[in-house]
C-alpha positions as CSV (number, residue, x, y, z in Angstrom):
1,M,-61.0,26.1,-117.9
2,G,-57.2,26.1,-117.2
3,E,-55.6,26.2,-113.8
4,K,-54.7,29.9,-114.1
5,D,-58.4,30.8,-114.8
6,R,-59.6,28.6,-111.9
7,L,-57.2,30.3,-109.5
8,R,-58.0,33.9,-110.5
9,D,-59.9,34.6,-107.3
10,Y,-57.2,32.9,-105.2
11,H,-54.5,35.0,-106.8
12,G,-56.5,38.2,-106.7
13,K,-56.9,38.0,-102.9
14,R,-53.3,37.5,-102.0
15,D,-50.0,39.4,-102.0
16,F,-47.4,36.7,-102.5
17,G,-44.7,39.1,-101.5
18,R,-46.1,38.9,-98.0
19,T,-47.7,35.6,-97.6
20,G,-46.0,32.2,-97.7
21,E,-49.0,30.5,-99.4
22,P,-48.2,28.7,-102.7
23,Q,-49.0,30.4,-106.0
24,G,-49.8,27.2,-107.9
25,R,-48.2,24.6,-110.1
26,A,-49.0,22.3,-113.0
27,A,-51.3,19.5,-112.0
28,A,-50.1,16.0,-111.5
29,S,-51.9,13.3,-113.6
30,G,-52.6,9.7,-113.1
31,E,-52.8,9.8,-109.4
32,E,-55.7,9.2,-106.9
33,P,-57.4,12.5,-106.1
34,R,-56.3,14.1,-102.8
35,F,-58.1,15.7,-100.0
36,V,-56.8,17.9,-97.1
37,V,-58.4,19.3,-93.9
38,Q,-56.7,22.4,-92.5
39,I,-57.5,24.1,-89.2
40,H,-57.4,27.9,-89.8
41,D,-57.2,30.2,-86.8
42,A,-58.2,33.4,-88.7
43,R,-60.7,36.1,-87.7
44,T,-62.9,33.2,-86.8
45,L,-61.5,29.7,-86.2
46,H,-62.7,27.1,-88.7
47,F,-61.7,24.0,-90.6
48,D,-61.0,24.2,-94.4
49,F,-62.1,21.1,-96.3
50,R,-60.5,20.7,-99.7
51,L,-61.0,18.0,-102.4
52,Q,-58.9,17.8,-105.6
53,V,-61.0,18.1,-108.6
54,D,-59.0,18.1,-111.8
55,D,-56.1,20.6,-111.3
56,V,-57.3,22.5,-108.3
57,L,-58.6,22.0,-104.7
58,K,-62.3,22.7,-104.4
59,S,-62.7,24.3,-101.0
60,W,-65.3,24.8,-98.2
61,S,-65.0,26.5,-94.9
62,V,-66.5,24.3,-92.2
63,P,-67.0,26.3,-89.0
64,K,-67.4,23.2,-86.7
65,G,-65.1,20.9,-88.7
66,P,-65.8,17.6,-90.4
67,S,-67.2,14.9,-88.1
68,D,-67.0,11.1,-88.2
69,D,-70.4,11.0,-86.4
70,P,-73.2,10.4,-89.0
71,H,-75.6,12.3,-86.7
72,D,-73.6,15.6,-87.2
73,K,-74.6,17.8,-90.1
74,R,-71.8,20.3,-90.7
75,L,-72.4,23.5,-92.5
76,A,-69.8,24.0,-95.3
77,M,-69.5,27.4,-97.0
78,P,-67.7,27.3,-100.4
79,T,-64.6,29.4,-100.9
80,E,-62.3,30.0,-103.8
81,D,-60.4,27.2,-105.5
82,H,-56.9,26.6,-104.2
83,P,-53.8,25.2,-105.9
84,L,-53.0,21.6,-105.4
85,E,-49.8,22.3,-103.4
86,Y,-51.9,24.1,-100.8
87,E,-52.4,20.6,-99.3
88,E,-48.9,21.0,-97.8
89,F,-49.3,24.6,-96.5
90,E,-48.8,25.1,-92.8
91,G,-47.7,28.3,-91.2
92,V,-48.8,31.8,-90.3
93,I,-50.5,34.1,-92.9
94,P,-49.5,37.7,-91.9
95,K,-51.9,39.9,-90.1
96,G,-53.7,42.2,-92.6
97,E,-53.5,39.7,-95.4
98,Y,-56.5,37.8,-96.6
99,G,-57.1,34.9,-94.2
100,G,-54.5,36.2,-91.8
101,G,-53.8,33.7,-89.0
102,T,-52.3,30.3,-88.3
103,V,-52.9,27.2,-90.4
104,I,-52.1,23.5,-89.6
105,V,-52.7,20.4,-91.8
106,W,-55.0,18.4,-89.6
107,D,-55.6,15.5,-92.0
108,N,-54.9,14.6,-95.6
109,G,-55.0,11.6,-97.9
110,T,-56.8,10.3,-100.9
111,Y,-60.5,10.0,-101.7
112,E,-62.6,7.8,-104.0
113,P,-65.5,9.5,-106.0
114,M,-68.7,7.5,-105.5
115,S,-71.4,9.6,-107.2
116,H,-73.8,7.7,-109.5
117,D,-76.8,8.5,-111.5
118,R,-80.3,6.9,-110.9
119,K,-79.2,3.9,-113.1
120,G,-76.1,3.3,-111.0
121,R,-73.7,4.6,-113.6
122,P,-70.7,6.6,-112.3
123,V,-71.0,10.4,-112.6
124,D,-68.0,12.7,-113.2
125,F,-67.1,14.1,-109.7
126,G,-67.0,17.7,-110.9
127,E,-70.3,17.3,-112.6
128,S,-71.9,15.8,-109.4
129,L,-70.7,18.9,-107.4
130,A,-72.1,21.2,-110.1
131,R,-75.4,19.4,-109.6
132,G,-75.3,19.9,-105.9
133,H,-74.7,16.5,-104.4
134,A,-71.5,14.4,-104.4
135,T,-70.5,11.3,-102.4
136,F,-67.0,10.1,-101.8
137,R,-64.9,7.8,-99.6
138,L,-62.1,9.4,-97.6
139,S,-58.8,7.5,-96.9
140,G,-56.9,9.8,-94.5
141,S,-54.9,9.5,-91.4
142,K,-57.9,10.6,-89.3
143,L,-60.9,10.6,-91.5
144,H,-62.1,7.4,-93.1
145,G,-65.3,6.2,-94.8
146,E,-68.1,7.6,-97.0
147,Y,-69.1,11.2,-96.8
148,A,-71.5,13.4,-98.8
149,L,-71.6,17.1,-99.7
150,T,-75.0,18.4,-100.5
151,R,-75.9,22.0,-101.5
152,I,-78.7,23.4,-99.4
153,R,-78.7,27.0,-100.7
154,D,-77.8,28.0,-104.2
155,G,-76.4,31.5,-103.5
156,Q,-79.2,33.3,-105.3
157,D,-81.4,36.1,-104.0
158,G,-78.5,37.7,-102.1
159,D,-77.8,34.6,-99.9
160,R,-74.4,32.9,-99.8
161,E,-74.2,29.4,-101.3
162,A,-74.2,26.8,-98.5
163,W,-73.6,23.0,-98.3
164,L,-73.8,20.3,-95.7
165,L,-71.0,17.8,-95.1
166,V,-72.2,14.6,-93.5
167,K,-70.7,11.1,-92.9
168,A,-72.8,8.2,-94.3
169,R,-74.7,6.3,-91.6
170,K,-73.2,2.9,-91.3
171,G,-74.4,0.4,-88.7
172,G,-76.1,3.2,-86.7
173,S,-73.0,3.8,-84.5
174,R,-71.8,7.2,-83.3
175,G,-68.3,8.4,-84.1
176,H,-66.1,10.6,-82.0
177,G,-67.2,13.9,-83.6
178,T,-64.6,16.7,-84.1
179,P,-61.5,17.3,-81.9
180,D,-60.8,20.5,-79.9
181,P,-59.1,22.5,-82.7
182,Y,-56.7,24.1,-80.2
183,R,-55.5,20.7,-79.0
184,A,-55.5,19.1,-82.4
185,R,-52.1,18.3,-83.9
186,S,-50.8,18.5,-87.5
187,V,-50.7,15.3,-89.4
188,R,-47.5,16.6,-91.1
189,T,-45.5,18.0,-88.2
190,G,-47.3,17.0,-85.0
191,R,-47.6,20.6,-84.0
192,T,-50.6,22.5,-82.5
193,L,-51.8,25.9,-83.7
194,A,-50.0,27.5,-80.8
195,Q,-46.8,25.8,-81.6
196,V,-46.9,26.7,-85.3
197,A,-47.6,30.4,-84.3
198,A,-44.7,30.3,-81.8
199,D,-42.3,28.8,-84.2
200,A,-43.2,31.4,-86.8
201,G,-42.6,34.2,-84.2
202,N,-39.3,32.7,-83.2
203,S,-38.1,32.6,-86.8
204,G,-39.3,36.1,-87.5
205,G,-41.8,34.7,-90.1
């Protein structure tokens, strides 16, 4: 499936004449896969967790945000695939548009796929997601270490598909959990949600 097909839902939900969100570009090759975590102050405030898989960002809405504490099991609801350049998107989506609200890039970096079969052989990361369980090691500015995404509801019988995002338990120690999203700062610009919203208002954007 090509990038355009993968992004059909993404494009169908947005008016690019009004929103500053990226439309998509050709995928880069030969690079380590990327990840990004954005804080999105929309109708409900949440974190968006995105992993590059081939030429798109597979995406989940994480209401409480990813945690570096292995004791925290974070609900993650899948959303539509996003273009790779969405990793750099920060700003205000206009009111009335899909996902209207303020977005900051809380963390980004690369990740290492770690999924294996029962015989210890590496499994394609996209395939491991399709099977409902994928493990990976994050190397970001704020998030580090091994995490797992596990599907807990398959989206049949009228229910939405749901996953859990959990950090691997290493040494039994607790992490710091998730920061206050309203005080958290962008890894790209050092701004808070309020500062990004104010800057957009001052510039008329």
